[in-house]
C-alpha positions as a printed Julia matrix, in Angstrom:
492×3 Matrix{Float64}:
 -16.66  -21.07    6.72
 -15.56  -22.71    9.92
 -12.95  -24.73    8.24
 -11.51  -21.61    6.57
 -11.47  -19.7     9.9
  -9.52  -22.45   11.61
  -6.8   -21.98    9.16
  -6.3   -18.15    9.73
  -3.23  -18.59   11.97
  -1.65  -21.14    9.69
  -2.25  -18.94    6.58
  -0.79  -15.93    8.36
   2.26  -17.91    9.45
   2.96  -19.29    5.94
   2.46  -15.94    4.29
   5.31  -14.51    6.4
   7.79  -17.22    5.51
   8.19  -15.87    2.04
  11.02  -13.35    1.84
   9.97   -9.84    0.71
  13.38   -9.04   -0.6
  14.03  -10.67   -4.02
  17.15  -11.13   -5.83
  17.38   -9.29   -9.13
  17.09  -12.44  -11.16
  13.5   -12.87   -9.83
  12.39   -9.35  -11.01
  11.67   -9.83  -14.66
   8.07  -10.8   -15.52
   6.8   -10.51  -11.91
   9.23  -12.9   -10.27
   9.2   -16.7   -10.26
   5.92  -16.99   -8.41
   3.73  -14.83  -10.68
   4.9   -14.59  -14.34
   1.55  -13.66  -15.74
   0.77  -10.8   -13.32
   1.39   -7.95  -15.75
  -0.82   -6.9   -18.52
   0.52   -6.69  -22.08
   1.16   -3.25  -23.78
  -1.97   -1.87  -25.37
  -2.67    1.11  -27.75
  -5.73    2.73  -26.34
  -8.02    5.06  -28.03
  -8.46    8.6   -26.73
 -12.13    7.89  -26.11
 -11.23    4.85  -23.87
  -8.92    6.98  -21.77
 -11.3     9.9   -21.61
 -14.04    7.48  -20.31
 -11.56    5.94  -17.83
 -10.73    9.25  -16.36
 -14.25   10.62  -16.33
 -13.51   13.16  -19.05
 -10.09   13.98  -17.53
 -11.88   15.31  -14.48
  -9.89   17.53  -12.18
 -11.06   15.25   -9.4
  -8.89   12.52  -10.8
  -5.7    14.59  -11.07
  -2.9    12.68   -9.31
  -0.04   15.18  -10.15
   0.6    18.11  -12.57
   3.69   20.19  -13.46
   4.09   23.76  -14.61
   5.51   25.42  -17.71
   8.85   23.55  -17.66
   6.98   20.15  -17.91
   3.35   20.77  -18.88
   1.69   17.49  -18.36
  -0.95   16.07  -15.99
  -1.28   12.53  -14.57
  -4.81   11.26  -13.86
  -6.18    8.36  -12.1
  -8.49    6.22  -14.21
 -10.36    2.95  -14.31
 -10.78    0.7   -17.35
 -13.81   -1.32  -18.16
 -12.13   -4.48  -16.78
 -11.96   -2.63  -13.41
  -8.13   -2.24  -13.7
  -6.93    1.09  -12.16
  -4.49    3.01  -14.21
  -2.44    6.22  -14.18
  -2.76    8.28  -17.28
  -0.11   10.92  -18.23
  -1.38   13.43  -20.74
   1.25   15.59  -22.43
   1.15   19.07  -23.66
   0.2    19.11  -27.37
   3.67   20.26  -28.33
   5.54   17.71  -26.19
   5.88   14.97  -28.86
   5.37   16.5   -32.37
   6.57   13.29  -34.11
   3.93   10.48  -33.55
   6.33    7.84  -34.84
   8.93    8.76  -32.16
   6.43    8.74  -29.46
   4.92    5.36  -30.41
   8.45    3.81  -30.86
   9.49    5.01  -27.43
   6.28    4.03  -25.71
   6.42    0.47  -27.2
  10.03    0.01  -26.22
   9.5     1.17  -22.63
   6.21   -0.83  -22.63
   8.16   -4.08  -23.29
   9.7    -3.87  -19.92
   8.18   -5.88  -17.22
   9.34   -6.0   -13.56
   7.83   -5.87  -10.16
  10.35   -3.22   -9.38
   8.54   -0.87  -11.91
   5.35    0.86  -12.09
   5.0    -0.73  -15.59
   4.02    1.12  -18.74
   0.93   -0.83  -19.97
  -0.2     1.38  -22.89
  -0.32    4.57  -24.73
  -2.48    6.75  -27.01
  -1.38    8.57  -30.06
  -4.28   10.31  -31.88
  -4.1    13.61  -33.75
  -2.11   15.86  -31.39
  -2.93   13.82  -28.29
  -0.08   11.98  -26.61
  -0.86    9.88  -23.46
   0.93    7.22  -21.49
  -0.76    4.55  -19.38
   0.89    3.08  -16.35
  -0.13    0.72  -13.52
  -1.76    2.69  -10.82
   0.07    2.72   -7.55
  -2.48    3.43   -4.68
  -0.09    4.44   -1.92
   1.4     7.56   -3.37
   5.02    8.71   -3.58
   8.21    8.39   -1.58
   8.18   12.17   -1.18
   4.83   11.94    0.4
   5.98    9.4     3.0
   9.4    10.99    3.67
   8.82   14.7     3.58
   5.01   15.11    4.25
   4.28   12.47    6.93
   2.92   14.77    9.56
  -0.25   12.62    9.99
   1.61    9.24    9.96
   4.65    7.65   11.63
   7.96    8.35    9.96
   9.12    5.7     7.59
  10.97    2.84    9.45
  14.72    2.18    9.0
  14.05   -1.25    7.56
  11.67    0.17    4.97
  14.11    2.91    3.89
  16.74    0.32    3.37
  14.21   -1.64    1.3
  13.34    1.4    -0.77
  17.09    1.91   -1.6
  17.57   -1.75   -2.62
  14.34   -1.98   -4.77
  15.2     1.29   -6.59
  18.76   -0.06   -7.31
  17.27   -3.36   -8.54
  14.93   -1.33  -10.74
  17.81    0.56  -12.24
  19.89   -2.6   -12.72
  16.91   -4.26  -14.5
  16.4    -1.25  -16.78
  20.12   -1.18  -17.62
  20.14   -4.82  -18.39
  17.36   -4.11  -21.06
  19.18   -1.28  -22.57
  17.33    1.47  -20.76
  19.98    2.76  -18.36
  18.92    6.43  -18.88
  16.29    7.81  -16.47
  15.18   11.38  -16.57
  14.78   13.38  -13.37
  15.12   10.6   -10.89
  13.67   11.88   -7.54
  11.5    10.95   -4.64
   8.24   11.82   -6.65
   9.2     9.17   -9.14
   9.01    6.32   -6.62
   5.58    5.0    -5.97
   4.08    2.39   -3.59
   1.96   -0.38   -4.93
  -0.98   -2.22   -3.45
   1.3    -4.28   -1.22
   3.35   -1.26   -0.12
   6.33   -2.16   -2.21
   8.21    0.72   -3.72
   8.29    0.89   -7.6
  10.02    3.2   -10.04
   7.69    4.95  -12.34
   8.25    4.09  -16.1
   7.31    7.61  -17.16
  10.89    8.74  -16.4
  12.27    6.01  -18.89
  10.83    7.94  -21.88
  13.48    9.85  -23.85
  13.28   13.65  -23.47
  10.59   15.44  -25.45
   9.9    19.16  -25.92
   8.1    19.43  -22.5
  11.2    20.76  -20.71
  14.65   19.82  -19.46
  15.43   16.3   -18.3
  16.31   17.48  -14.84
  14.62   19.77  -12.33
  15.49   23.45  -12.73
  16.78   23.28   -9.1
  20.45   23.25   -9.92
  21.43   22.14   -6.47
  20.4    18.63   -7.25
  21.46   18.39  -10.88
  24.56   16.08  -11.81
  27.59   18.23  -12.52
  28.07   16.74  -16.05
  24.61   17.61  -17.0
  25.2    21.27  -16.18
  28.4    21.06  -18.39
  26.96   19.14  -21.35
  23.22   19.1   -21.0
  23.22   15.22  -21.62
  22.0    12.44  -19.3
  24.3     9.45  -18.85
  23.98    6.3   -16.75
  26.35    7.93  -14.33
  24.04   10.83  -14.1
  21.33    8.52  -12.91
  23.58    7.18  -10.18
  24.31   10.7    -9.04
  20.51   11.15   -8.68
  20.32    7.86   -6.86
  22.75    9.26   -4.38
  20.52   12.17   -3.7
  17.69    9.82   -2.97
  19.97    7.96   -0.49
  20.28   11.29    1.26
  16.6    11.73    1.24
  16.19    8.35    2.98
  18.92    9.18    5.6
  17.71   12.59    6.41
  13.92   12.59    5.78
  14.51   15.88    4.01
  15.65   17.03    0.62
  19.16   18.02    1.39
  21.37   19.57   -1.38
  24.17   17.14   -2.15
  26.9    19.8    -1.67
  25.74   20.48    1.79
  25.42   16.76    2.6
  28.94   16.09    1.34
  30.24   18.93    3.63
  28.56   17.22    6.61
  29.93   13.78    5.47
  33.47   15.07    5.14
  33.18   16.8     8.56
  32.02   13.32   10.02
  28.94   15.31   11.25
  26.56   12.36   10.77
  24.0    13.25   13.34
  23.23   16.54   11.47
  22.61   14.44    8.43
  20.36   11.78    9.94
  16.65   12.02   10.4
  16.06   12.62   14.12
  12.96   10.41   14.03
  15.32    7.43   13.33
  17.3     7.93   16.61
  17.95    4.68   18.29
  16.46    2.56   15.44
  19.46    1.86   13.32
  23.04    0.65   13.75
  26.01    2.78   13.41
  27.54    0.26   10.91
  24.33    0.5     8.76
  24.37    4.32    8.79
  28.02    4.42    7.96
  27.69    2.16    4.97
  24.66    3.97    3.54
  26.54    7.3     3.94
  29.49    5.81    2.18
  27.35    4.62   -0.66
  25.68    8.12   -0.99
  29.12    9.68   -1.09
  30.35    7.41   -3.82
  27.21    8.09   -5.87
  27.73   11.88   -5.59
  31.36   11.93   -6.77
  32.05   14.87   -9.07
  33.76   12.71  -11.59
  31.22   10.44  -13.21
  33.7     7.53  -13.75
  34.16    7.32   -9.92
  30.64    6.49   -9.27
  29.45    2.83   -8.74
  27.16    1.2   -11.17
  23.8    -0.25  -10.44
  24.82   -3.8   -10.04
  27.39   -2.96   -7.33
  24.81   -0.8    -5.48
  22.44   -3.92   -5.36
  25.2    -6.01   -3.95
  25.97   -3.53   -1.31
  22.39   -2.89   -0.35
  21.3    -6.52   -0.16
  23.69   -7.1     2.8
  22.04   -4.17    4.7
  18.53   -5.37    4.59
  16.56   -5.76    7.81
  13.23   -7.64    8.67
  13.22   -9.19    5.28
  10.39  -11.48    6.28
   8.08   -8.67    7.18
   5.78   -7.5     4.28
   6.26   -3.86    3.12
   2.62   -2.99    3.92
   3.3    -3.93    7.47
   6.49   -2.01    7.73
   4.54    1.05    6.06
   1.64    0.81    8.43
  -0.9     0.41    5.56
  -3.48   -2.28    4.67
  -2.01   -4.43    2.0
  -2.51   -6.89   -0.67
  -6.1    -8.16   -0.58
  -7.8    -4.9     0.16
  -6.12   -2.96   -2.56
  -6.33   -5.68   -5.21
  -9.94   -4.46   -5.62
  -9.05   -0.88   -4.68
 -11.02    1.23   -3.9
 -13.19   -1.35   -2.08
 -16.61    0.14   -1.53
 -17.11   -0.27    2.15
 -20.26    0.13    4.28
 -19.96    2.21    7.53
 -19.48   -1.09    9.4
 -16.71   -2.13    7.02
 -15.09    1.27    7.4
 -15.21    1.18   11.12
 -13.54   -2.29   11.11
 -10.84   -1.14    8.66
 -10.02    1.78   10.98
 -10.32   -0.39   14.11
 -12.74    2.18   15.47
 -14.26    0.09   18.32
 -16.54    2.97   19.45
 -18.22    3.24   15.94
 -18.51   -0.59   15.9
 -20.33   -0.44   19.26
 -22.73    2.26   18.05
 -23.53    0.11   14.98
 -24.15   -3.01   17.02
 -26.47   -1.1    19.39
 -28.38    0.36   16.42
 -28.97   -2.93   14.58
 -30.05   -4.52   17.85
 -31.31   -8.1    17.44
 -32.98   -7.79   14.02
 -30.61  -10.44   12.57
 -32.0   -12.86   15.06
 -35.68  -12.69   14.11
 -36.27  -16.46   14.31
 -34.4   -16.77   17.5
 -36.23  -13.8    18.98
 -39.51  -15.55   18.3
 -38.24  -18.6    19.96
 -37.21  -16.63   22.98
 -40.63  -14.96   23.17
 -42.22  -18.38   23.39
 -39.79  -19.75   25.83
 -40.11  -16.72   28.1
 -43.27  -18.48   29.32
 -41.19  -21.24   30.89
 -39.83  -20.63   34.3
 -36.6   -22.6    33.7
 -35.64  -20.12   30.96
 -36.12  -17.02   33.05
 -32.69  -17.04   34.65
 -30.94  -17.44   31.28
 -33.04  -14.58   29.77
 -32.16  -12.29   32.62
 -28.49  -12.92   32.05
 -29.03  -11.77   28.43
 -31.09   -8.77   29.59
 -28.35   -7.69   32.14
 -25.73   -8.24   29.45
 -27.47   -6.01   27.05
 -27.86   -3.26   29.65
 -24.24   -3.49   30.47
 -23.34   -3.39   26.81
 -25.39   -0.22   26.24
 -23.57    1.32   29.29
 -20.21    0.31   27.97
 -19.5    -1.75   31.07
 -17.81   -4.43   29.07
 -16.51   -6.56   31.84
 -20.13   -6.99   33.15
 -21.44   -7.63   29.63
 -18.81  -10.44   29.13
 -19.84  -12.06   32.42
 -23.6   -11.91   31.67
 -23.36  -12.97   28.08
 -21.04  -15.86   29.11
 -23.87  -17.04   31.58
 -26.38  -16.84   28.75
 -24.2   -18.82   26.45
 -23.15  -21.47   29.04
 -26.81  -22.07   29.8
 -26.8   -24.04   26.46
 -30.59  -23.86   25.88
 -30.57  -21.02   23.38
 -28.1   -19.85   20.66
 -27.88  -16.2    19.47
 -25.26  -14.89   17.0
 -26.0   -11.33   18.2
 -24.96  -12.41   21.76
 -21.68  -13.79   20.3
 -21.24  -10.56   18.34
 -21.81   -8.4    21.34
 -19.45  -10.42   23.52
 -16.97  -10.37   20.69
 -16.83   -6.58   20.79
 -16.75   -6.6    24.51
 -13.65   -8.65   24.43
 -12.06   -6.39   21.83
 -12.79   -3.44   24.11
 -11.12   -5.38   27.02
  -8.08   -5.97   24.76
  -8.7    -9.77   24.41
  -8.62  -10.11   20.62
  -8.06  -13.86   20.55
 -11.25  -14.56   22.58
 -13.05  -11.99   20.38
 -12.08  -13.76   17.22
 -13.49  -17.04   18.65
 -16.78  -15.47   19.29
 -16.93  -13.74   15.8
 -16.22  -17.06   14.23
 -18.86  -18.76   16.34
 -21.39  -16.16   15.23
 -20.63  -17.07   11.64
 -21.02  -20.71   12.29
 -24.54  -20.04   13.73
 -25.45  -17.68   10.92
 -23.21  -18.23    7.97
 -24.69  -15.46    5.73
 -24.57  -12.73    8.4
 -22.14   -9.98    7.16
 -21.8    -8.58   10.77
 -19.99  -11.77   11.85
 -17.52  -11.39    8.97
 -16.95   -7.69    9.77
 -16.22   -8.46   13.34
 -13.78  -11.24   12.35
 -11.95   -8.66   10.3
 -11.86   -6.2    13.25
 -10.29   -8.98   15.46
  -7.75  -10.0    12.78
  -6.72   -6.46   12.37
  -6.18   -6.26   16.15
  -4.11   -9.45   16.0
  -1.85   -8.01   13.24
  -3.13  -10.52   10.67
  -3.62   -7.89    7.96
  -4.07  -10.12    4.91
  -6.54  -12.4     6.43
  -8.44   -9.42    7.87
  -8.68   -7.89    4.43
 -10.07  -11.19    2.91
 -12.73  -11.25    5.69
 -13.51   -7.72    5.29
 -14.26   -8.43    1.54
 -16.38  -11.42    2.51
 -18.5    -9.18    4.76
 -18.9    -6.62    2.05
 -19.95   -9.35   -0.44
 -22.44  -10.76    2.02
 -24.03   -7.48    2.71
 -24.26   -6.57   -0.99
 -25.9    -9.94   -1.67
 -28.33   -9.42    1.08
 -29.21   -5.88   -0.03
 -29.65   -7.13   -3.62
 -32.16   -9.74   -2.44
């Protein structure tokens, strides 16, 4: 354990050397570093998907649509603990089972880390269901339009969303699937690492479940209104509307946005939350790209490849992982999502130091039973009395939330060198955290683990320290260690 802890800083540094923005050539089959990450396409039975979604419980509904597109998306979990999204169509949506299966298998052959990949389907009797990778961090619409409880999306992340979406469209086009139905901010999902992905559900050819585009005509490509047909150029038009979403943080009708662009009224177009956080050149280029995508004549719009080339040059903070830019907890925690955390684990994840203090007070020294017996014996020796008094005064200060005094008293106890208590290290660790000294706190949490390797509290506290230091991935790993240790102890 000690050896692993000493490598935290090195692991964190190395993990940030890998660029987050990949070239398009790295997108197929999960990129060069992970070619076996995606599951193969599977034809599930209806009973399997019914079980995975707890009988298509309303508690598992992720999204649903009305009469124009009567289908519901559920969250589910397979027997192998893989989380999935299941789209259940209206019974009349795909009357021809052969067409449905052919479409699903074709889309299911696509594999890219820019897509929420289609990993299966079900076609039994009148049931038509699609199975997609589950994306735990919701939609672009949620993060752009409904972010009252969180920070507005950062400029660097908005640029990354634009690039990743363009790369997704370029990849699909290269595989003969350039048509995408109703491309909008609800079709862009965020994966366990906070990376944006394009839902594969929109790659399916139109069925009888409604029109290909929203009935809101203000956002519909002009040629679709004339012909009722979707073309690759129509998809680029929709991409332009998404660029407007990213610029403004609102769903602005393209005609209104174009009027603002022609009048050079860029400030009215831009999200006020971004003020001071982007360069004028970046804004100008993104506005120019949006304007090109929204050209009335389809032939005047750029293709996906040229969009990718333009957007790569705009990327910022490419070494910063998406989950950091998004302000979410990334890779390791969500690889087992949802991780079943105890109250202590939850408090560490939230960085709720007050809750951690209450828990440490409540558990007292019960994890030090052997040491407590030793202390009881040693209390009879006069030479130990001063050391024990330091601990006693430290405990009183800790209870009173006088953390500066508790640090001093616990330090005297530890420096005495005659007794070792992991709980004293744990309490001084939290006192350091409360005093905004996370590096010192981490040292104490690690020392508590060295003294008591199977003590989950020490792992939890390390996680809290690592979160405070911004070392999200290592924090998530250690949080899982604490959860595993506590589960093992409870089992025994």
